[in-house]
N, C-alpha and C positions, 0 to 999 in steps of 0.2 A: 795314672791312664786312662783305665778303662772309663773311672767316674767321668772324667773331662770328655771322652767320645761320646758318652751316653747324655751328658748334658747337651753337647755339640748336636746330637741326632735329635733330641728332643726341640731345641731351638729351630733348627732347621725344619722340621714337622710342623712347628707354628707357623713357620714363615710362610708354609705352602697353603696355609688356611686364609681364606678370604672374608673378610669383613662385609657383611650385607644388611639390609634392611628387610623386613618381611611383614605378610599380612595373610590374613587367613581368608580364603573364600567363603562366600555365605550368601544364604538364599534371600532373596527380596522380590516382593513385589512390584514388577517391572512396569514402567509406563512408556510403552513404544510409541513411535510418531513416524510420518513419514516427510521426508525433507525435500523443499523446493525453494526456487527462487521467485520472487515477485516483484511487481511494478505497482507502485500508487497511481490510482487513477480517481481523479475527480468524477464525483456522481455528475454534476452539469459542469461545463466550461464553454465559454465564448469569449470571441473577441468583440464587445460591444461597438456597434459602427452606427451610422448615419445613414437614412434611407433618402435623404434629400442634401443637396450642394449648399454649400453655404462656407461663410467666415466664422471661425470658433470667437465666440464672444467672452465667455468665461467658463473656467474650469473648477467645479465645487467639490474634487477628490483629492486624496495624496495615494500615492502608490504604496499597496500595504493595506489599505484601509478596508474595516468590516462595514458593510453596507448592506441595506434592506431592499426588497422588493419594490420596485416602483420611485427609488430615490433617484433624485437629479443629479447626473453625472457631469453633462456638460451641455452648455445652451449655445445655438448658431446665432448669429445677427439674423433678426427677423423683422428689422424695421420697415423694409420694402413690403414684405408679404401683409403686414399691420396697415400699412397705408393702403393697400390694395382692397383689403377688408372693409374699411370704412369707405371706401369708394363704392364698393358692392352694397354696403350697407343704405349707403345714400340712395343708391339705384333702385334699391327693394322699397323704398318708400313711396318713388314714383311708381313703379309697377304695381305694389300691393293698390296705390289709390287707382291708377288705370283699369287694373282689373276688377275694382268695387264698382267704378261708374261701368264700365262695358258689362258686366254683370247684371247691373238693375236694367241697364237702357235695354238689353237682349231679352230679359224679362217682360218686359213691355212691349215688345216686339219693336222698339225705337231703334235697334241696333243689328247689324248683320251678324249672323252667327261667325262668319270668318272673322270680324273686328273682335268678337269674345274669345275666341280660340287663339288669336295671336296676342291678346294680352294677356291670357293666360300661362302661353308658351312662354312669354317675355318674363314674368314672374318665377315661371318654374327655373329657369335658365339663370337666374339671379341669385334665387336661394342655392342652385348647384354650385355656383360660383364662390358663394359665403361659404358652404361645406365644403369645397375642395380647398380652398385658402386656408380654413383653419384648420383642415386635417395637416396641410403642411406646417403651418405654426406649430402645431402640436408636435410633430415630426422633428422640429428643429431645437426640441428640448429632450436631451437624449437621456434616459432612465435606465436605471437596472434593472433588468428583465427577470431578477430571481435574487434570494438572499445570498451572500458570500461575500469572499476576500478578493479585493482589487490585487492584480498584479502589475505591470509596468505601464507607465503612461507613454503613448504613441505620438500624442500631438502636443501644439502648444497653443496659447491663445496669441488670435492674428491669423493662424493657419488656414488656407483655404482647403476644405474637405470633399470629397465626392462620394456618392453612395459606395458603401461596401469598404471605405477607409477605416481600419481600426482605430479605436478611440482609446479603450482600456481592454487588458483581459480582467475575466472574471471568474472564479472559481468557488464551487461548494467544496467545504474541506470537512465537514463535520454534521452527517456521517461521510466517510469516506470508502472507496472500494479498494481492494487489494487484489489483483489479477495475477495468477499464477498457473504451472502447468505440470501436469503428473502423467507418467506412461499407462496406457490403456490397461495394463495388467493391475494397477492399482485402484482403478475406478469401483471396484466391487466393495473396497475397503471403506469408501467415502460417503456422505450422504447432505443432504440440504440440511442446515440446522447445526452441522459439525463444528466444534470449537478448534480453532485455530490459534498458534503463537508465533507473534511477529516479533523480529528482532532487526534493528537498524544498526548501519555502522557507527552512527553518530553516538549512540548509547548501548552498546551492545547486551547490558547487563540489566536494562529495561524489558521488560515481556509485556508486550502489548495483545489483548484478547480480541480474537475477532469472530465472526461465523458466516460459514459456508452459505452463500445465497444462491448462487447459480453453478449448474454443473452443464458445460455446453455438451450439445447432443453429437456436435461434429467433433471426429477425430482426425488431425492432420495426418494426409498420407503420405507424409514423406518422415515426420519423426513419430507418427502414432502416440503422439500426446493429446491430450483434451486439457482445454483453458477452463480454470475452475475461479470464479470469482466469489470474493468474500467481501463483506460489509463490517466496518470498522467503526466505533466510536472515538471521535478525534477530538475531543472538547481541548485538550491540551494543547493542539496542535504539533503533536509529534510528526506525525505523518504529512508528506508535502507532496503534491502531483507531482509524477515522474521520478519520485524517489525509489532505488534500489531497497529491497528488503530479503530477509531469510525468514520462511515459515515452515512451521513445523504443524503439519496436521495430527491432532492427538487421538490416537487409537485406544480401545479398551487394554486395561491394564492385564498383564499376564502372570499369573502368581506362582512363587516359588522358582525364580530363575536363578542360576548361578552367577555370581558378578565377582569380577575383581578389581583391584585398581587398574587402571590404565596405564601404570607405570610399569606392571609386572608382565606386558606382553612386549615380546621382542619380534618385531616383523621381520618377515624373511620371504623372499621370492619363491622358497621351496614350502613355505606355510609358514604361521605363524606360532609360537612356542612360548612357555612359561618354564621357569626354573620350581619344581617343587623339591622342598626341602623336608627329609624325612630323618628321623633319629636312629642310628645304627651303632647299638653299642653306645659308648661314651662321645660319639661323634653326630656332627650334623652335615648329611650329604645331598647335596642340591644335583638333581637330574633334570634333563630336559623331558618336557611332555608338550605333544603338540597338541593344538587346540583349534576350536572352530569358533571365530568371535562374531558376535552380533553387535547391535548399536552402541554406541558410547554416548554419554550424557553425565554431566556432573564429575567426570574425572574418575568415573566407573564404566567396564565394559560388560557387555553379557557373554558368558561364555555356554555356547550353543551344545558343545561337544569335547569332552577331553578332561573335564575336571568334576570333581564332586564337592559339595560344602563341605567346609571345615579343613581342607587343605591347604597348608602353608607354603605360599610362593614368594619368591625374592622381587622386592620392588625396587632397589637399589643395588648396585655392585654388579651387574649381570656381565658387565664388559670383561670382568677377570674370570668369569666362572667358564668350565668346561664341564662336560657331562661327567658327573661321579666326583665333581669337585668338594673339598670339604671345606665347612663355612663355619664361620663363627657369629651367631644372632646379636648384632647390634641393637638393634630396635625391632619392636613390634608394633605395626599401626592398625589400631584396634577402630579407629572413628572415621575411617574413610567412606 
C-alpha cells in the first residue's frame, strides 16, 4: 500500500512538470536601424504633350516601352503647314530678287531709300514666316524630353489634340528616389551618404540598398517630422513610381548586446517578461523576469535590461507556466 501511494505521488509530481524548449541568452554585435515608411518617386516624370493643335497622324510607341531622349513618340498631321512653308519659300525667291535689285539701284542712286527699305522689310517678313512655319512643323513631331520608361497612352491615331493634352506619361526609373520621414529627434543619427535598406511587399525577402541624398531643412510644424530623400540604383526595375516601401536606416553597430529569441518574450500591458530556467537540486525551475526590450530583427530581440548573457530562457511552453513552475527541458535552441 505504501509503495503504491509513493508511486502515485511520483506520477502526480511528474504530471505537474511542464515540458519546455529553451535557449541561452547571448552577446552579439547588434546592427541597429531606424524604421520608416517610404514612397518611390521618379527623378523625372512628365506627361508628354503637344505645343500646337492638330490631328494625330501616327504613334511610334507602345505603353511600357523604354525610350531615349529625342526619340519620336507621335506625329501630328502637318500637311497644311508644309504647304504653307512651300508657299513662303516661293515668295522668298521673289523677295530676295526684289531686294537685290532695289539694293543695287539704291547704291547707284537710281531708286529711293523707301523702296529699298520696303524690299528689305518684305524679305525679312517672309524669312520670319518660314522660320515660324518650320517651328510649328517641328513641334508637330512629339519627342521624348528625356530617356525613361513610358506609361499609359492617352491618345489614338486620328484624334484631334490641343496644346497641353497628355499624349503619354514618361518616367525615369534608374536611378530612382525613395522619400520617407523621420522624427526630428532622429535627425542627429543620420547624414547624407548613409546607407538604407528597402523592402517591398511584393518581395519582402529582397533587400534593396540605397543612399541618403538629401535631408530636408524644413520640419513639418504639425508632425515634427523631416522628409528624407534617398537615391537607389534600380536596374532590375524592382521599384516603381508611387510604390509603398519599408525603409531601414542603417546605424553604427553596438557591441556586446544581450539577445534572446523573440519567442522567449511574453508581452504584457504591465511589462514584458521572460521565464528564466535555473537548476535547483535535481529540478529545473522557471521564474518570471521582467525585461526591457529593444529592437527586433531576424527572430532575435535585444534585451536592454533584466538579463545577462548565458541565462536559460523558455522559448516554447510558456502558456502552461507559472512563476516557480517545475519544468522538463525538451530541447535547447543553440542556433538562433
